[in-house]
C-alpha positions in Angstrom: 0.0 0.0 0.0 1.4 3.4 -1.0 2.4 5.8 1.6 0.4 9.1 1.7 2.3 12.1 0.2 3.4 14.6 2.8 2.3 18.2 2.1 3.7 21.5 3.3 2.2 23.1 6.4 -0.6 25.4 5.4 -0.7 24.2 1.8 -4.0 23.7 0.1 -5.1 20.4 -1.4 -4.9 21.8 -5.0 -1.2 22.6 -4.8 1.5 20.5 -6.3 2.9 17.9 -3.8 6.3 18.6 -2.3 9.1 17.0 -4.1 11.3 14.7 -1.8 14.6 16.3 -1.0 17.6 14.7 -2.5 20.4 13.6 -0.2 23.6 15.5 -0.9 26.6 13.4 0.1 28.9 15.3 2.5 32.5 15.4 1.6 34.6 12.9 3.6 37.1 14.6 5.9 40.6 13.5 6.7 40.9 10.6 9.2 43.5 8.1 10.2 43.3 4.4 9.4 42.3 3.3 12.9 39.4 5.8 13.1 38.3 4.9 9.6 38.1 1.2 10.5 36.3 1.9 13.8 34.1 4.4 12.0 34.5 7.1 14.6 35.3 10.8 14.3 39.0 11.5 13.9 39.5 14.6 16.0 42.8 16.3 15.2 43.7 14.0 12.4 45.4 16.7 10.4 48.1 16.8 13.1 48.7 13.2 14.3 48.3 11.6 16.6 44.6 12.2 16.8 42.6 12.3 20.1 41.0 8.8 19.8 44.4 7.2 19.2 45.9 9.0 22.2 43.0 7.9 24.4 43.4 4.2 23.4 47.2 4.3 23.2 47.1 3.3 19.6 49.5 4.1 16.8 47.9 6.8 14.7 48.5 5.6 11.2 47.8 8.1 8.4 46.1 7.2 5.1 47.8 8.3 2.0 45.7 10.7 -0.1 44.8 9.7 -3.6 43.8 13.3 -4.7 46.6 15.9 -4.5 45.8 19.0 -2.3 44.7 22.1 -4.1 47.4 24.6 -4.7 47.0 28.3 -4.4 47.3 30.3 -7.6 50.7 31.7 -8.0 51.4 35.3 -9.2 52.2 34.2 -12.8 49.0 32.2 -13.1 47.0 35.1 -11.6 48.5 37.5 -14.1 47.7 35.2 -16.9 44.1 34.8 -15.8 43.7 38.6 -15.5 45.1 38.9 -19.1 42.5 36.4 -20.3 39.7 38.3 -18.6 40.9 41.6 -20.1 41.1 40.1 -23.5 37.6 38.6 -23.2 36.2 42.0 -22.3 37.9 43.6 -25.2 36.5 40.9 -27.6 33.0 41.4 -26.2 33.4 45.2 -26.7 34.5 44.6 -30.3 31.5 42.3 -30.9 29.1 44.8 -29.3 28.2 42.2 -26.6 27.3 43.8 -23.2 28.7 41.6 -20.5 25.9 40.7 -18.0 23.4 42.7 -19.9 19.7 41.7 -19.7 18.9 43.2 -23.1 18.7 41.0 -26.2 18.0 41.5 -29.8 14.3 41.3 -30.8 13.0 38.1 -32.2 12.2 37.9 -35.9 8.7 39.2 -36.4 8.4 40.7 -32.9 9.1 44.3 -33.9 6.3 46.7 -33.4 7.2 48.5 -36.6 6.7 46.2 -39.5 8.7 46.2 -42.7 6.8 47.8 -45.6 5.5 45.1 -47.9 6.2 42.4 -45.4 3.1 40.4 -44.2 3.6 39.7 -40.5 0.4 37.6 -40.3 1.8 34.9 -42.6 5.2 35.0 -41.0 5.7 31.4 -39.8 9.3 32.1 -38.8 8.2 35.0 -36.6 5.4 33.0 -35.0 7.7 30.1 -34.1 10.3 32.6 -32.8 7.7 34.2 -30.6 6.4 30.9 -29.3 9.9 29.8 -28.4 10.5 33.1 -26.6 7.3 32.7 -24.7 8.2 29.3 -23.3 11.9 29.2 -22.5 13.6 26.1 -21.2 13.4 25.8 -17.4 16.5 27.1 -15.7 17.7 29.1 -18.8 17.3 32.7 -19.9 17.1 32.8 -23.7 16.7 36.6 -23.6 20.2 36.9 -22.2 21.9 34.5 -24.7 23.9 36.3 -27.4 25.3 34.4 -30.3 28.9 34.9 -31.2 30.0 37.4 -33.8 30.0 36.2 -37.5 33.3 34.9 -38.6 35.4 36.6 -41.3 38.8 36.4 -42.7 41.0 39.3 -43.9 43.7 37.3 -45.8 47.3 38.1 -45.4 49.6 41.0 -46.1 50.6 39.6 -49.5 46.9 38.9 -50.4 44.5 41.0 -48.3 41.1 39.7 -49.3 38.0 39.9 -47.1 35.8 36.8 -46.9 32.7 36.6 -44.8 31.2 33.5 -43.1 29.0 32.8 -46.1 31.7 33.0 -48.7 32.6 29.8 -50.7 35.8 31.5 -52.0 37.6 31.6 -48.7 41.0 29.9 -49.0 42.4 30.9 -45.6 43.1 27.3 -44.7 45.5 26.9 -47.7 47.4 30.1 -47.2 50.5 30.4 -45.1 49.8 32.1 -41.8 53.1 33.9 -41.4 53.1 37.7 -41.4 55.1 39.6 -44.0 58.3 40.9 -42.7 57.4 44.3 -44.1 59.6 46.8 -45.8 62.7 48.0 -44.1 62.1 50.9 -41.7 65.1 53.0 -42.7 67.9 50.4 -42.2 69.3 48.4 -45.0 72.7 46.6 -45.2 73.5 47.9 -41.7 73.4 51.5 -42.8 70.8 54.1 -41.7 68.8 55.7 -44.6 68.2 59.4 -44.0 65.6 61.3 -46.0 68.2 62.8 -48.2 69.5 59.3 -49.1 66.0 58.1 -49.7 65.2 61.0 -52.0 68.4 60.4 -53.9 67.5 56.7 -54.4 63.9 57.6 -55.3 65.1 59.9 -58.1 65.9 56.7 -60.1 62.2 55.7 -60.1 61.0 58.5 -62.4 60.5 56.5 -65.5 57.6 58.5 -67.1 59.0 62.0 -66.4 62.3 63.8 -66.1 63.8 63.8 -62.6 63.4 67.6 -62.3 59.7 67.6 -63.3 58.9 64.5 -61.3 60.5 65.9 -58.1 58.8 69.2 -58.6 55.3 67.7 -59.0 55.8 65.4 -56.0 56.8 68.3 -53.8 53.8 70.3 -54.9 51.5 67.4 -54.2 52.9 66.7 -50.7 53.0 70.4 -49.8 49.4 71.4 -50.8 47.3 68.2 -51.1 48.7 65.3 -49.2 48.8 67.1 -45.9 45.2 68.1 -46.3 43.5 64.8 -47.0 46.1 62.4 -45.6 45.6 59.8 -48.3 49.3 59.2 -49.1 51.6 59.0 -46.2 54.8 60.8 -47.3 57.5 59.1 -45.2 56.4 55.5 -46.1 55.8 56.4 -49.8 59.3 57.9 -50.2 60.9 55.0 -48.3 59.2 52.3 -50.4 59.8 54.3 -53.6 63.5 54.2 -52.9 63.6 50.6 -51.5 60.9 49.0 -53.7 58.5 48.4 -50.9 54.9 47.4 -51.0 53.5 50.9 -50.4 54.7 52.3 -53.7 53.4 51.7 -57.2 54.0 53.5 -60.5 50.2 53.9 -60.9 50.2 56.0 -57.7 53.2 57.9 -58.8 51.6 58.8 -62.1 48.5 60.1 -60.2 50.7 62.2 -58.0 52.2 63.7 -61.2 48.7 64.6 -62.4 47.8 66.5 -59.3 51.2 68.1 -59.1 50.9 69.5 -62.6 47.7 71.3 -61.7 49.6 73.1 -58.8 52.7 74.1 -60.8 52.3 77.3 -62.6 55.6 77.5 -64.4 53.7 76.6 -67.7 50.8 78.2 -69.4 47.2 76.9 -69.2 47.3 75.1 -72.6 50.5 73.2 -71.8 49.3 72.3 -68.3 46.1 70.9 -69.6 47.7 69.0 -72.4 50.3 67.4 -70.1 47.8 66.6 -67.5 45.5 64.8 -69.9 48.5 62.9 -71.3 49.2 61.5 -67.8 45.5 60.9 -67.2 45.4 58.6 -70.3 48.4 56.8 -69.0 46.8 56.3 -65.6 43.6 55.0 -67.1 45.5 52.4 -69.0 47.4 51.4 -65.9 44.1 51.2 -64.0 42.8 48.4 -66.2 45.8 46.3 -65.1 45.5 47.3 -61.5 41.9 46.0 -61.1 42.8 42.7 -62.6 44.9 41.6 -59.7 44.3 41.5 -55.9 43.5 44.8 -54.1 46.3 46.9 -53.0 46.6 49.9 -50.7 48.4 51.9 -53.3 45.6 51.3 -55.8 43.0 52.6 -53.3 45.2 55.7 -52.7 45.6 56.4 -56.4 41.9 56.1 -57.1 41.1 58.5 -54.2 43.7 61.1 -55.4 42.6 60.8 -59.0 39.0 61.3 -58.1 40.0 64.6 -56.4 41.7 65.8 -59.5 38.8 64.9 -61.8 36.2 66.7 -59.7 38.5 69.8 -59.7 38.6 69.9 -63.5 34.9 69.4 -63.8 34.5 65.7 -64.8 32.3 64.9 -61.8 30.9 61.7 -63.2 34.3 60.1 -63.5 35.3 61.4 -60.1 32.3 59.8 -58.5 32.9 56.5 -60.2 36.6 56.5 -59.2 35.6 57.1 -55.6 33.2 54.3 -55.8 35.9 51.9 -57.1 38.1 52.9 -54.2 35.4 52.2 -51.7 34.6 48.8 -53.3 38.3 47.8 -53.2 38.5 48.9 -49.6 35.6 46.6 -48.8 37.2 43.8 -50.8 40.3 44.1 -48.7 38.3 44.4 -45.4 39.6 47.9 -44.5 36.2 48.7 -43.1 36.5 45.9 -40.5 38.5 45.8 -37.3 41.6 43.6 -37.2 41.6 41.3 -34.2 44.8 40.9 -32.2 45.3 37.2 -32.9 44.8 37.5 -36.7 47.0 40.6 -36.8 49.9 39.0 -34.9 49.9 36.1 -37.5 49.3 37.9 -40.8 49.6 41.6 -40.6 52.5 43.6 -39.1 51.9 46.7 -37.0 52.8 48.9 -40.0 50.2 47.1 -42.1 47.5 47.7 -39.5 48.4 51.4 -39.2 48.3 51.9 -43.0 44.9 50.1 -43.2 43.5 52.4 -40.5 45.0 55.5 -42.0 43.7 54.8 -45.5 40.2 54.0 -44.1 39.8 57.3 -42.3 41.3 59.3 -45.2 38.8 57.6 -47.6 36.0 58.2 -45.1 36.8 61.9 -45.0 37.2 62.3 -48.7 33.9 60.5 -49.3 32.0 62.9 -47.1 33.7 66.1 -48.5 33.2 65.0 -52.1 29.6 64.1 -51.5 29.2 67.5 -49.9 30.6 69.3 -52.9 28.4 67.3 -55.3 25.3 67.6 -53.1 24.9 63.8 -52.8 24.6 61.3 -50.0 27.8 59.7 -48.7 28.9 56.5 -50.3 29.6 54.5 -47.1 29.2 54.9 -43.4 31.7 54.4 -40.5 31.9 50.9 -39.0 30.2 50.7 -35.5 32.4 51.1 -32.5 35.4 52.6 -34.4 36.9 55.7 -32.8 39.1 58.3 -34.4 41.6 57.7 -31.6 42.6 54.5 -33.5 44.7 56.6 -35.9 48.4 55.9 -34.9 50.7 58.4 -33.5 52.9 59.8 -36.2 56.4 61.3 -35.9 55.6 63.2 -39.1 53.5 65.6 -37.0 56.7 67.2 -35.7 58.0 67.9 -39.2 58.1 71.5 -40.3 55.8 72.5 -43.2 56.8 75.1 -45.8 54.9 76.3 -48.9 56.4 74.9 -52.1 56.2 77.4 -55.0 57.2 77.1 -58.6 60.4 78.5 -59.9 60.7 82.2 -59.8 57.6 82.7 -57.6 57.8 84.5 -54.2 55.4 84.8 -51.4 53.2 88.0 -51.3 54.4 88.9 -47.8 58.0 90.0 -47.2 60.2 87.7 -45.2 60.5 84.0 -45.0 57.7 81.7 -43.9 58.0 81.0 -40.1 58.7 77.5 -38.9 55.4 75.7 -38.6 54.6 72.2 -37.5 52.8 70.0 -40.0 50.5 68.2 -37.5 49.3 65.9 -40.2 47.9 62.9 -38.3 47.0 65.0 -35.3 44.8 67.2 -37.5 43.5 64.1 -39.4 42.2 62.7 -36.1 40.0 65.8 -35.4 39.1 66.1 -39.1 37.7 62.5 -39.0 35.6 63.3 -36.0 34.2 66.4 -37.8 33.4 64.2 -40.8 31.3 61.9 -38.5 29.1 64.9 -37.6 29.0 65.9 -41.3 27.7 62.5 -42.3 24.9 62.9 -39.8 24.0 66.3 -41.1 24.0 65.4 -44.7 22.1 62.1 -44.2 19.4 63.6 -42.0 19.0 67.1 -43.4 19.9 66.9 -47.1 18.8 63.4 -48.0 15.4 62.7 -49.8 15.1 59.5 -47.8 15.1 61.2 -44.4 12.8 64.1 -44.7 11.3 63.6 -41.3 14.7 64.2 -39.6 14.8 67.8 -40.9 13.4 69.2 -37.7 14.2 71.9 -35.2 15.2 69.2 -32.6 17.8 67.7 -35.0 19.1 71.1 -35.9 19.6 71.9 -32.3 21.2 68.6 -31.6 23.6 68.9 -34.6 24.6 72.4 -33.6 25.3 71.2 -30.0 27.6 68.4 -31.4 29.4 70.9 -33.6 29.9 73.3 -30.7 31.2 70.5 -28.5 33.7 69.5 -31.2 34.9 73.1 -31.5 35.4 73.4 -27.8 37.5 70.3 -27.7 39.6 71.3 -30.7 43.2 72.1 -29.6 44.3 75.7 -30.0 47.0 74.7 -32.4 44.3 73.8 -34.9 42.0 76.8 -34.4 41.9 79.7 -36.8 39.3 82.3 -35.9 39.0 86.0 -35.9 39.5 88.6 -35.0 42.9 87.5 -33.7 44.2 85.8 -36.8 47.8 84.7 -37.1 50.2 86.8 -39.2 50.9 83.8 -41.5 48.5 81.3 -42.8 48.8 77.8 -41.3 49.2 74.7 -43.5 46.3 73.6 -45.7 45.1 70.8 -43.4 44.5 73.3 -40.5 42.7 75.7 -42.9 40.4 73.0 -44.3 39.3 71.9 -40.8 38.3 75.4 -39.9 36.6 76.1 -43.2 34.6 72.9 -43.0 33.5 73.8 -39.5 32.1 77.2 -40.5 30.5 75.7 -43.7 28.7 73.1 -41.5 27.3 75.9 -39.4 25.8 77.4 -42.5 24.5 74.0 -43.7 22.8 73.4 -40.3 21.0 76.8 -40.1 20.4 77.4 -43.8 17.1 75.6 -44.1 15.7 77.9 -41.5 16.3 81.1 -43.5 13.0 80.7 -45.4 11.1 78.7 -42.8 8.0 80.4 -41.4 8.8 79.8 -37.8 8.8 82.1 -34.7 11.1 79.8 -32.7 14.2 81.3 -31.2 16.4 78.9 -33.2 14.8 80.1 -36.5 15.1 83.8 -35.5 18.8 83.4 -34.9 19.6 81.3 -38.0 20.6 84.3 -40.2 22.9 85.6 -37.5 24.7 82.2 -37.3 25.0 82.0 -41.1 26.3 85.6 -41.3 28.9 85.0 -38.6 30.1 81.8 -40.3 30.3 83.5 -43.8 32.4 86.3 -42.2 34.8 83.9 -40.7 35.2 82.0 -44.0 36.0 85.3 -45.7 38.6 86.2 -43.1 40.3 82.9 -43.5 40.4 83.3 -47.3 41.9 86.8 -46.8 44.6 85.2 -44.6 45.4 82.6 -47.3 45.6 85.2 -50.0 47.8 87.5 -48.0 50.2 84.6 -47.3 50.2 82.5 -50.5 48.3 84.6 -53.0 45.5 83.2 -55.1 47.4 80.0 -55.8 47.5 76.4 -54.8 43.9 76.4 -53.6 42.4 73.0 -52.7 39.2 72.4 -54.5 37.3 72.3 -51.2 38.5 75.8 -50.3 36.8 77.1 -53.4 33.6 75.2 -52.6 33.5 76.7 -49.1 34.0 80.1 -50.6 31.0 79.4 -52.9 28.8 78.5 -49.9 29.7 81.6 -48.0 28.9 83.7 -51.0 25.4 82.4 -51.0 24.9 83.7 -47.5 26.3 87.1 -48.5 23.9 87.3 -51.4 21.1 86.7 -49.0 22.3 89.5 -46.8 22.6 91.9 -49.8 19.0 91.3 -50.6 17.6 91.6 -47.0 20.2 93.7 -45.2 20.7 97.4 -44.8 23.5 99.8 -44.0 26.8 98.5 -42.8 25.7 94.8 -42.9 24.9 95.1 -46.6 28.0 97.0 -47.5 30.2 94.3 -45.8 28.3 91.6 -47.6 29.0 93.3 -51.0 32.7 93.5 -50.1 32.8 89.8 -49.2 31.1 88.8 -52.5 33.5 90.9 -54.4 36.5 89.2 -52.8 35.0 85.8 -53.3 34.6 86.5 -57.0 38.2 87.6 -57.1 39.4 84.4 -55.4 37.3 82.2 -57.7 38.3 84.0 -60.9 42.0 83.8 -60.0 41.7 80.1 -59.2 39.6 79.2 -62.2 42.6 78.0 -64.2 43.0 75.2 -61.6 39.6 73.7 -62.4 37.2 74.7 -65.2 34.2 73.7 -63.0 34.9 76.7 -60.8 33.5 78.9 -63.5 30.1 77.4 -62.9 30.2 78.9 -59.4 31.3 82.2 -60.7 28.5 82.4 -63.2 26.0 81.4 -60.5 27.1 84.2 -58.1 27.1 86.8 -60.9 23.6 85.8 -61.9 22.3 86.2 -58.4 24.1 89.4 -57.9 22.7 90.8 -61.1 19.2 89.9 -60.2 19.5 91.6 -56.9 20.8 94.8 -58.2 18.6 95.0 -61.3 15.5 92.9 -60.7 14.7 94.6 -57.4 14.9 98.1 -58.9 18.1 99.4 -57.2 19.5 102.5 -58.8 23.1 102.8 -59.6 25.5 105.2 -61.2 27.5 104.3 -64.2 30.7 102.4 -63.3 34.0 103.5 -64.8 35.7 100.8 -66.9 39.0 101.5 -65.3 37.7 101.1 -61.7 35.9 97.8 -61.9 37.0 94.6 -63.5 34.9 93.6 -66.6 34.1 90.3 -64.9 32.2 92.1 -62.0 28.5 92.6 -62.7 27.3 96.1 -63.3 24.7 97.8 -61.1 27.2 98.5 -58.3 28.5 101.9 -57.3 32.3 102.4 -57.3 33.2 104.1 -54.1 36.9 104.6 -54.7 39.6 104.3 -57.3 40.6 100.8 -56.1 37.5 99.3 -57.4 35.8 98.3 -54.1 32.1 98.2 -54.5 29.3 99.7 -52.4 25.6 99.3 -53.1 23.3 102.3 -53.6 20.8 102.3 -50.8 18.1 104.3 -52.7 15.2 102.9 -54.6 14.6 104.1 -58.1 10.8 103.8 -57.8 8.5 104.7 -54.9 6.6 101.5 -55.4 9.5 99.2 -55.9 9.1 95.5 -55.4 11.2 95.4 -52.3 10.3 98.2 -49.9 12.8 99.1 -47.2 10.6 101.9 -45.8 8.7 99.6 -43.4 9.6 101.0 -40.0 12.2 98.3 -39.4 15.9 98.9 -39.0 17.2 96.0 -41.2 20.4 95.0 -39.5 20.7 98.6 -38.4 22.4 97.6 -35.2 23.7 94.3 -36.5 21.4 92.2 -34.4 17.7 92.9 -35.2 15.6 91.5 -38.0 12.0 90.5 -38.4 11.5 87.0 -39.7 8.0 87.4 -41.1 8.9 90.6 -43.0 11.9 88.8 -44.4 9.6 86.1 -45.8 7.4 88.7 -47.3 10.4 90.3 -49.1 11.6 87.0 -50.4 8.1 86.1 -51.8 8.0 89.4 -53.5 11.4 89.0 -55.0 11.8 87.5 -58.5 13.7 84.4 -57.2 15.2 83.3 -54.0 18.9 83.9 -53.7 19.4 80.5 -52.2 17.4 77.4 -53.1 16.9 75.7 -49.8 14.8 72.9 -51.3 17.6 71.5 -53.5 20.7 70.7 -51.4 23.9 72.8 -52.0 22.6 74.5 -55.1 21.9 78.1 -56.2 18.9 79.0 -58.3 19.8 79.6 -61.9 17.4 79.2 -64.8 19.6 80.4 -67.7 21.3 77.4 -69.2 22.7 79.5 -72.0 25.1 81.0 -69.4 27.0 77.7 -69.4 28.3 77.2 -73.0 30.5 74.2 -73.4 33.5 76.3 -74.2 33.5 77.9 -70.7 32.9 74.7 -68.8 
């Protein structure tokens, strides 16, 4: 007969009967042989004789242990375990796995926001996933379980090819896993290679140009372009050019020639254009051979540099395609992925990892700035969890920079250029951080796919991020008025500051024609005006130090954006504010016209500014006196009053008709004190004007409806 089941005290009859407790065997303590046979407690058996043996006058015979005693962890083992734990935490951080986190990725089909065109009702996978999540296995927590990161392989230094977990072309098991020894770091044959010796050996590699021309074009490129974008690392390039290392190729050298020719003004425009196109044809023939083999760092560098040259001369379609090829080759080599320590120690040297990291950030910056100049969305995004602090420390930062001019040219200022540090990688690190903010602004404010993000809250957040970046920028990289330096810093420092002020304009520009009474919208024109003024001051500093020469294409684009704000101020401003805007537009036209020979596409910006200025001075009914031919350049639009013999321009503030389209006699002091303006009245003026001076609907473009102004011969 079965025994009745015992129940807990106070339990109801409907409850589950209590499970019988399992007996847990107690660990057997140490005892001597006599006590073990007598099955009595061996008191003091650790230090024989024990108490029972003493009482019975028996020999206390110890039993030999079969299991060795536990040893305490020594210092070496403890340090090893601490290292393993630190490495585990680092791997979890790289895989975005929160240690001990209770959050988990959502199950398939459990998202509250469905994918458009995806029927969640017929989603069997999602139903099964939800059912499994609803009934987890007892004693387990499926919501806390995170699967490991997908596996990928980056190849080796001799063949860097990226293969993901789903690839059937991965041949990592058949490749040798030794790292490449790398190129010599300045020591060969027991002798130290100084830069002078490296340059002397590199002179022998100029196969497609004379030594004098090749060296001059290389110097021009490294002085004005390479330090700005950081694509080609000068010390490693020169070293491998002399010692036939892996980070030199003739394809990259030809592309450097092409850019250097555009910056050397010892030849006329026709000769410069003919020689440049000759080398472009040679580079394109080399490109067909480069893409047939495995990806190389030098090929990526050459594609990025060549895309910059092509956008400067106006072939924007080809520039965009070359940039896309560089990005695809980067992804083929896995430069967009982190390199784990175990793989790097076996296959990639420290120099290889540094070059991969440097090229990735240089390409990331160039993709954002070229997309900005073309008014397009960026081509690729930054990989998650990557910080700009990963850029390596570079002794090249302590090198002195000096402007390289062509033969016979001198600086506009008297005296030699003062010693100035290059700060190339140091500036590139902050430049990359600024590019991260630029990507967010372009994607959320100027992308047709993210119209809902163009809100006051995002504008305020983006402005706060930009201000925080500026506050953390070291003083060695800041250039701001009114205390400008006597001499202009290197191009990389100038580009960082110009991009910062241009981004301030891009953030606030959509609010200029927005019918809003918010404090942010009311202050938008003030922010844009301040940024345009700072850009103009930096351009003055460049021109006074180096003249209107060796402009980076982005410098001219930033000048173009600032001119749009000044045109806006000319139409809506009054008094001193309007006069200053006229002076800035005049100087911007001078800069663009003097630099037009560097790139034909710059003429498009000149025509656009002239068209807008002519509409403001003629279409709105402003009166003007005849302008003397000897006081104003023929390229400057008429309708402006010459105030002095030097040709500086000042607008006439009187209206030729009492009932003119734009009436200034409305009781408001338009920028009379430099701070007051009425937003609603500004909107009324813009609606009454023939066309808006800035088209805020189409990103980065000015309104122009006269295609005949762009004949093919001038573009």
